[in-house]
C-alpha positions in Angstrom: 98.0 51.5 61.7 99.6 48.4 62.6 103.3 48.5 62.5 106.1 45.5 62.7 107.5 44.9 66.2 111.2 44.5 65.6 112.1 44.5 69.5 112.2 40.6 69.7 114.3 40.4 66.7 117.5 41.8 68.4 120.4 39.2 68.8 123.3 39.8 71.1 125.8 42.8 69.7 129.5 41.8 70.0 132.6 43.4 68.7 130.7 46.3 67.2 134.1 48.4 66.7 135.9 45.9 64.6 132.5 44.8 62.7 132.4 48.4 61.7 136.2 48.5 60.4 135.6 45.2 58.5 132.4 46.7 56.6 134.7 49.7 55.6 137.1 47.7 54.1 134.0 45.9 52.3 132.8 49.0 51.2 135.9 49.5 49.1 134.2 46.7 46.6 131.8 48.4 44.2 130.5 45.0 43.5 130.3 42.9 46.4 128.2 44.8 49.1 129.5 42.1 51.9 133.1 40.6 52.4 132.7 36.7 51.6 135.0 35.2 54.6 134.6 38.2 57.1 136.6 36.6 59.9 134.3 38.6 62.4 131.1 37.0 61.4 129.6 34.4 63.7 126.4 33.1 61.8 127.8 32.5 58.3 127.6 34.2 54.9 124.3 34.4 52.7 124.9 35.0 48.7 122.9 36.9 46.4 123.5 38.6 43.0 121.6 40.9 40.6 119.8 44.1 40.3 122.1 47.2 40.6 119.1 49.3 41.5 118.8 48.0 44.8 122.9 48.0 45.8 122.6 51.1 48.0 119.9 49.5 49.8 121.7 46.4 50.2 124.6 48.0 51.5 122.5 49.3 54.2 120.9 45.9 55.2 124.3 44.4 55.0 125.7 46.9 57.7 122.3 46.0 59.9 122.8 42.2 59.4 126.6 42.0 60.4 126.3 44.4 63.2 122.8 43.1 64.6 122.7 39.7 63.6 126.5 38.5 63.1 125.6 37.6 59.5 127.6 38.5 56.6 125.9 39.4 53.2 127.8 38.9 49.9 125.7 40.5 47.2 127.1 40.9 43.7 125.5 43.8 41.8 125.8 42.7 38.0 122.4 43.5 37.0 119.0 41.5 37.0 119.6 39.2 34.2 122.6 38.1 35.5 121.2 37.7 39.0 118.4 35.4 37.9 120.8 33.3 35.9 123.1 32.7 39.0 120.0 32.0 41.4 118.6 29.4 38.7 122.0 27.6 38.5 122.0 27.8 42.5 125.5 29.6 42.5 123.7 32.2 45.1 121.0 31.8 47.2 118.8 34.5 46.2 118.5 36.6 43.1 117.9 40.5 42.9 115.8 41.7 40.0 113.4 44.5 38.7 111.4 42.2 36.9 109.8 39.0 37.8 110.6 35.8 36.3 109.2 34.9 33.0 107.6 31.5 32.4 110.8 30.1 31.1 112.6 30.9 34.2 109.8 30.4 36.4 109.8 26.7 35.0 113.4 26.2 35.7 113.1 27.6 39.1 111.5 24.2 39.5 114.5 22.3 39.2 116.5 24.6 41.2 114.2 24.8 44.0 114.0 20.9 44.3 110.4 20.8 42.8 108.9 23.8 44.6 108.1 27.2 43.1 110.2 30.3 43.3 108.9 33.4 45.2 109.1 36.9 44.6 109.5 39.6 47.6 109.3 43.3 46.0 111.6 44.6 49.1 113.3 47.6 47.6 111.1 50.3 45.9 112.4 53.8 44.5 111.1 55.9 41.8 112.9 55.9 38.2 114.1 58.8 37.4 114.5 60.2 34.0 118.0 62.4 34.6 119.3 64.5 32.0 122.2 67.4 31.9 121.0 70.3 30.1 122.9 73.5 31.6 120.6 76.3 32.7 117.4 74.3 32.0 116.1 72.8 35.6 112.3 71.2 35.8 112.2 69.9 32.1 108.7 68.8 31.7 108.0 65.8 29.5 105.0 63.6 28.6 104.9 60.0 28.5 104.4 60.3 24.7 107.2 63.0 24.4 109.7 60.8 26.4 108.9 57.3 24.1 109.5 59.6 21.0 113.0 61.0 22.5 113.8 57.1 23.4 112.8 55.6 20.2 114.7 58.5 17.9 111.6 60.4 16.8 112.5 63.8 18.7 116.4 64.3 18.3 116.9 67.9 19.1 116.5 69.6 22.6 114.5 72.5 20.9 112.1 70.1 18.9 108.7 71.9 18.9 107.1 69.3 20.7 109.3 69.5 24.0 109.5 73.4 23.4 105.5 73.3 23.8 105.8 71.6 27.0 108.1 74.1 28.5 107.2 77.6 27.6 109.4 80.1 29.0 112.8 77.7 29.0 115.6 78.3 26.3 116.4 75.0 25.0 119.3 74.4 22.9 119.7 73.4 19.3 121.5 70.3 20.2 121.4 66.9 19.3 119.9 64.6 22.2 122.3 61.9 23.4 120.1 58.9 24.8 122.2 56.6 27.2 120.8 53.1 28.0 121.8 50.2 29.9 123.8 47.9 28.0 123.6 44.9 30.3 120.5 42.8 30.7 118.5 45.1 33.3 115.2 44.9 35.0 115.2 48.5 35.1 115.4 48.2 31.3 112.4 46.3 31.3 110.4 48.4 33.7 111.2 51.5 31.6 109.8 49.5 28.3 106.8 48.6 30.0 105.9 52.0 31.3 106.5 53.0 27.5 104.4 50.7 26.4 101.6 51.2 28.8 101.4 55.1 28.7 102.6 55.6 24.9 101.3 52.6 23.3 100.7 54.7 19.9 104.7 55.3 20.1 106.1 52.5 22.1 104.9 49.2 21.2 103.6 46.3 23.0 106.4 44.0 22.0 109.5 46.1 22.6 110.0 45.4 26.3 112.2 43.0 27.8 115.7 43.5 29.7 117.4 44.2 26.5 117.0 48.0 25.2 114.7 48.5 22.2 115.4 52.4 21.6 118.2 54.3 20.4 121.2 55.5 22.2 124.7 54.6 23.4 124.9 51.9 26.3 126.7 51.9 29.5 126.9 49.0 32.1 124.8 49.4 35.4 122.7 52.1 37.2 126.4 53.7 38.1 127.9 53.7 34.5 124.4 55.4 32.8 124.1 58.2 35.5 128.1 58.8 35.1 127.7 59.1 31.5 124.9 61.7 31.8 127.0 63.9 34.4 130.1 63.8 32.2 128.2 64.6 29.3 126.1 67.7 28.5 123.0 67.1 26.1 122.5 63.9 27.5 119.7 61.7 28.9 118.8 58.4 30.5 116.4 56.3 33.2 117.8 55.2 36.4 117.1 54.1 39.8 116.3 57.5 41.7 118.8 57.1 44.5 121.5 57.4 41.3 120.0 60.4 40.6 120.1 62.8 43.7 122.6 65.3 42.6 121.0 65.1 38.8 118.5 67.1 36.6 115.4 65.1 36.8 112.2 65.3 34.4 109.1 66.5 35.6 106.7 63.9 34.3 103.4 64.5 33.4 100.9 61.4 34.1 98.2 63.3 32.9 97.2 65.6 35.8 100.3 67.9 35.3 103.9 67.7 35.8 105.2 66.1 38.8 108.5 66.4 40.2 110.5 63.0 41.7 110.3 63.1 45.2 109.8 61.0 48.1 106.4 62.5 48.9 105.4 62.3 45.2 106.6 58.4 45.0 104.8 58.1 48.3 101.4 58.8 47.0 101.8 56.6 44.2 102.8 53.8 46.5 99.7 54.2 48.3 98.0 52.3 45.3 100.3 49.7 44.4 98.6 46.3 44.6 99.6 42.7 43.5 98.7 40.3 40.5 96.6 38.1 42.7 96.2 37.4 46.3 99.0 34.6 46.7 102.3 34.7 48.7 104.4 34.9 45.5 104.1 38.8 45.7 104.5 39.8 42.2 103.3 44.0 41.4 100.5 44.7 39.1 103.0 47.1 37.2 100.3 48.0 34.6 97.8 49.2 37.1 100.7 51.2 38.9 102.2 52.8 35.7 98.9 54.0 34.3 98.0 55.5 37.6 96.8 59.3 36.9 96.6 60.8 40.4 97.3 64.6 40.8 100.7 65.0 42.7 101.4 61.3 42.6 104.8 59.9 40.8 103.7 56.2 39.8 107.0 55.5 38.0 108.4 53.2 40.5 110.8 50.5 40.4 110.1 47.4 42.7 113.5 45.5 42.9 112.3 41.9 43.8 114.4 39.4 46.3 113.7 36.0 44.2 114.3 32.8 46.0 113.1 29.2 46.7 109.8 28.7 48.6 110.9 25.8 49.9 114.0 23.1 49.3 117.0 24.9 50.9 119.5 23.7 53.5 118.6 24.5 57.1 121.6 27.0 57.3 120.7 28.6 53.8 117.0 28.9 55.0 117.8 30.4 58.4 120.3 32.9 57.0 117.6 34.2 54.2 114.8 34.7 56.6 117.2 36.4 59.3 118.1 38.8 56.0 114.6 39.2 54.8 113.1 39.9 58.4 115.7 42.5 59.1 115.2 44.1 56.0 111.4 44.5 56.7 112.0 45.7 60.3 115.0 47.4 60.6 116.0 48.2 57.1 112.9 50.5 56.9 114.1 52.7 59.4 117.1 53.8 57.2 116.5 53.3 53.3 115.3 56.8 52.7 118.5 58.1 53.5 119.5 56.7 50.2 116.8 57.4 47.9 114.2 54.3 48.5 110.8 54.7 49.9 110.1 53.0 53.2 107.5 50.5 52.8 104.0 51.3 54.6 103.1 49.0 57.5 100.5 47.3 55.6 102.6 46.4 52.8 105.2 45.2 55.1 103.1 43.1 56.9 102.2 41.4 53.6 105.5 40.6 52.6 106.5 39.5 56.2 103.7 37.0 55.7 105.5 35.5 52.7 108.7 35.5 54.4 107.3 33.7 57.4 105.5 30.8 55.0 108.7 30.1 53.1 110.6 27.3 53.5 107.9 25.7 56.2 
């Protein structure tokens, strides 16, 4: 199997101890993953904004960038919708989004990118967890149909007969199900609703999609917000990027071949079947193909977070900083992402993404 060699991509290391100290200070902020104006960086600052789902991965990438390349990464994790907007307004160099640009956004990107289209790079991949708080009931099983009915409000009690049938031997409480959803415009929300529309079309209608939640429940801001609300409130359930659910109860979803727990291994089996919409360098994942995958032991409910950037039209400095970041994330970054619940990209997938990086801004 081919692998990407990063040995030629290692600039000098200098003042490592001071950089680590400054990185520790950066970590105090929960929104910015880099500290703009870091006095120790030698190659400037790259700005980005968007998806909260990839924040922990971006933290790791930022650590490598400043330590190995003297490049500061300032990423504001405000949600996919905000990230796309700031990118289109030229406030930041790249946007992070769990959903690709829609037709209107793609048209606007031509103005932002000086006549060139924006490209998508699905750089960060993690499973979507259905996380819940139900004391004494681990390994709760739900089908896509049952999950859609919970999120739509058709199933409102934990001991509903339709849930009990899927969980023989488990004692389910006679308690109201408290659904927690993302209150901000969220690409994770968009992906969850697409998953439900693809896999439970009789319950979740095809037009009930997008970055605004179409189901029932109470809202919370960002991935950390929904995870925190569920951990703090019994009988709650939510959807969240898998890295935020490491210490939470998570549903074993039945995609058609029996219940599957969300693990690195089960997510990896699904990743083997990922494909793109077309053969262009604009790498948009075919989510319908992915979400309807029915393979024993595979967990295809994956969140692919895109870095969205101009295919051309940047200044020399922005171009070089962006490419340094993307190259590093695709090589050095893949060695460490699993520590925070993300899936390392297979070498064949890395090579396709690297081809996009190398072709951009030429």
